[in-house]
Every structure is written in C-alpha cells, then in structure tokens.
C-alpha positions in Angstrom: 0.0 0.0 0.0 1.3 3.4 -0.9 2.0 5.9 1.9 -0.7 8.2 3.2 -0.2 11.9 2.5 -0.1 12.8 6.3 2.8 10.3 6.7 4.6 11.3 3.5 4.7 14.8 5.0 7.0 13.5 7.8 9.8 13.4 5.2 9.6 17.2 4.5 12.8 19.0 5.0 14.8 15.7 5.1 17.5 14.5 2.7 15.5 12.0 0.6 17.0 9.2 -1.5 14.7 8.2 -4.3 14.7 4.7 -5.9 12.8 3.5 -9.0 14.2 0.1 -8.5 14.0 -2.0 -5.3 17.4 -3.6 -6.1 19.1 -0.2 -6.1 18.2 0.5 -2.4 20.7 -0.1 0.4 20.8 -3.6 1.7 19.3 -2.7 5.1 16.2 -1.3 3.4 15.9 -4.4 1.1 16.2 -6.7 4.2 13.5 -4.8 6.0 11.2 -4.9 3.0 11.7 -8.6 2.5 10.9 -9.3 6.1 7.8 -7.2 5.9 6.5 -8.6 2.6 7.9 -12.1 2.5 4.9 -13.8 4.0 2.7 -15.0 1.2 5.0 -13.8 -1.6 6.6 -16.6 -3.7 10.0 -16.2 -5.3 8.2 -16.0 -8.7 6.0 -13.2 -7.5 8.8 -11.2 -5.8 9.9 -9.2 -8.9 6.3 -8.3 -9.7 5.6 -7.3 -6.2 8.6 -5.0 -5.8 8.0 -3.4 -9.2 4.6 -2.1 -8.0 6.4 0.6 -6.0 9.0 3.3 -6.1 10.8 4.1 -2.9 11.8 7.1 -0.8 14.3 6.7 2.0 15.1 9.4 4.5 16.6 9.9 8.0 13.7 11.6 9.8 14.2 13.5 13.1 13.2 11.2 15.9 11.4 14.0 17.7 9.2 14.5 14.6 8.2 10.8 14.6 7.7 10.8 18.4 5.3 13.7 18.1 3.4 11.9 15.3 3.1 8.7 17.3 1.9 10.6 20.4 -0.6 12.8 18.5 -2.0 9.8 16.6 -2.3 7.9 19.9 -4.3 10.8 21.5 -6.8 10.5 18.6 -7.0 6.7 18.4 -7.0 6.1 22.2 -7.9 9.3 23.9 -8.7 7.7 27.3 -5.4 5.9 27.5 -3.3 8.8 26.2 -4.9 11.3 28.5 -3.0 9.6 31.3 0.3 10.7 29.8 1.9 14.2 30.0 3.8 13.7 26.7 5.7 11.2 24.6 8.4 10.6 27.2 5.9 9.7 29.8 4.1 7.4 27.3 7.5 5.9 26.2 8.5 5.1 29.8 5.3 3.0 30.1 5.4 1.4 26.7 9.0 0.3 26.4 8.5 -2.4 29.0 6.3 -4.3 26.5 8.8 -4.1 23.6 11.2 -7.0 22.8 14.9 -6.4 22.3 15.5 -6.5 18.5 17.9 -9.1 17.0 19.5 -6.6 14.5 21.5 -4.6 17.0 24.1 -3.3 14.5 21.9 -2.6 11.6 19.5 0.3 11.2 16.5 -1.0 9.3 14.0 1.6 8.2 10.4 1.8 9.6 7.7 1.8 6.9 5.5 4.8 6.8 1.9 3.8 6.8 -0.7 3.8 4.1 -3.3 4.7 6.7 -3.5 8.2 8.0 -4.5 6.9 11.5 -1.0 5.7 12.3 2.5 6.8 11.3 4.0 3.3 10.8 2.8 0.3 8.9 5.7 -1.8 10.0 8.8 -1.3 12.1 7.2 -0.4 15.5 9.7 -2.4 17.4 12.6 -0.8 15.5 11.1 2.6 16.3 11.0 1.8 20.0 14.5 0.4 19.9 15.9 3.5 18.2 14.0 5.7 20.6 15.4 3.8 23.6 18.9 4.0 22.2 18.5 7.8 21.8 19.0 8.0 18.0 18.5 11.5 16.8 17.1 10.3 13.4 15.2 7.2 12.4 15.4 5.8 8.9 12.0 5.7 7.2 10.9 4.2 3.9 7.9 5.4 1.9 6.3 3.2 -0.7 5.1 5.1 -3.7 2.7 3.8 -6.3 4.8 3.1 -9.4 1.8 4.0 -11.6 1.9 7.7 -10.4 3.4 9.7 -13.3 5.6 11.8 -11.0 9.3 12.1 -11.5 11.7 12.5 -8.6 11.5 16.3 -8.6 7.7 16.2 -8.5 7.7 13.7 -5.6 10.1 16.0 -3.7 7.9 19.0 -4.3 4.9 17.0 -3.2 6.6 16.0 0.0 7.5 19.7 0.8 4.0 20.9 0.0 2.5 18.2 2.3 5.0 19.2 5.0 3.7 22.7 4.9 0.1 21.5 4.7 0.5 19.3 7.8 2.7 21.8 9.7 5.7 19.5 9.8 8.1 22.1 8.6 
C-alpha cells in the first residue's frame, strides 16, 4: 500500500534518497522490505511485487516521529493517552512491552503507513529500539505507487508541500 499523505509529510525537509528500482536500495532497506513482505510472496512473485512501488528513504528527526506517534495515539486512544503528559511519559510506560531486537548493529527503516491513522505500517519495534537508544534520526521508507506519473523532482515538491500543509516544517 502506498504511503498516506499525512505520513509522507513526515519526510519534509529531510534529505531523501529516491529509488525507482528495489534492487538499487541499500541492503538494510531491502532486508526490512523482504521481512515485511515475504509472507505470502513466492520467489516467482517477488519481482512483480517490488515493481509495484517506487521508494523514498530518509533519515527523519526522531522528535518529529515521536510527536506523530503521540498525536495519533491521542486521537486513536484518547482515554489511554490522557494519562500521559507527553511522549516521554508514554514511552517510559510502553518500552517495558517491547522485545529487544535481533538486529543490534543494523538500522533498518520503519515503513510509513498507508493509513493516516498511524505513522508506521511496519517497524514499530525498530522505532521503540531507536528511541530507547537515543537515536536523533530514524530511517524511514515510503512506498510510492509506481503508476503515479511523478518524477523524482515532482515527488520531492509533493513532500515539501505536504510538509507545509500538515505543519511538519
């Protein structure tokens, strides 16, 4: 599923790497994508599956993502989130439920969601791990519909416009 506009806006102001071809992406992004999509995708289907998308990768400020997580949480679960004074308070409670990741030395990206109701479609445990570790930026990947007739410049302009629309930058 292609990324939602609200979540694509999170990339505004970031240095974005744009990929038309899955196999041109860095290895850590390909590994994350394979883990995310491998279930139900046969080897024969793989090439067709990855060709449905174009890809944007960016290191997004962690504080921006934390704010998105907390703001979406307040909308999705207002009663639960009203008990927290902010993201740090929420994080202190939430981290006890998160497993320690097995990829300690690699930084796999989180996948920005196709649903506007949440920032991530996949990579929540990675997000919590990077947050606990104190990373200043978190790698994010946005899946773009390959059928969209935008070129790289148009996608970048779209991201910046969405960033202004959603008050990200």
